[in-house]
C-alpha positions, 0 to 999 in steps of 0.5 A: 555167777553165784546162785542160791536155792531157797526151798519152802512151802510158802502156804502162804508167803508172808513178810518174813519170806520177803525179808529173807529173799531180800537178804539172800539176794545180798549174798547171791546173784540169782535165787531159785525159790523152790515151791515145795509140796507142789502137788498138795492143795486144799488141805489144812496144812497146804490150802493153796495150789502151787500156781497160787503160791507162785502168784502170791510169791511174785506179787509179794516180792514185787511189792517188797521191792525185790528185783524179779529178774534175779529170781526164779520160782519153780514148783517141785512135788514132794515124794516119800523118799527124801533122796529122790526128792533131792534128785528132783530138786537137782533135776528141776532147778538150774545148777546152784551153789548154796542152799538157804533153809531153816529146816534142819532136815533139809539142811542135812540132805543138802550138806550130805550131798556136798552143798554149802548150806546157810541158815535162811535169814529169819525175820521176827519168826515168832510173828511171821509164819505161814502156820500163824497166818493159816491159824488166823484165817481159820479163826476169822481173825483179820490180823492175818492181813498185817503178816502178808504183803497187801498184794498177797492178802488181795490174792487170798481174798480173791481165792476166798482163802479163809473160806477154803481153810475153814471148809477144809478144816471141817472136811478133814477127818484128822485133827488139825495138823499144821 
């Protein structure tokens, strides 16, 4: 059995993530999705908790027709030491064969550790990005809803995600960091 690993922050999950997971599942038997920076929440860059992101991912993937019996979603806290983070991934995740990422630094870490690394499938990257969704939520622009599955939009509304992001933006002393 071939198992893949797909790390990301998923702040929030969008249609690009759903598309990537569907594509990756065409290459592997099982996929471990790592919800990274799991300890961060209620920040402009990381407004949602790990549990909320796992909930959104499950519902969005289900809506996107993904067979959830082939997907594991695990949270992993971030640490300042990158090799320590890599060790945490190895410890928290079941064994995996290939890593899918669009992040060159993450790719470097896993390649140097001996893993096969593949570029994650990108689906209309200029349109589908979590940064863009957060920016639209902050501005009160309702077009964010078309960038995420309906189930994810419902969860964000239930969590009052737009209000959370706006309040967080007011409360952070630093300039907006996406």
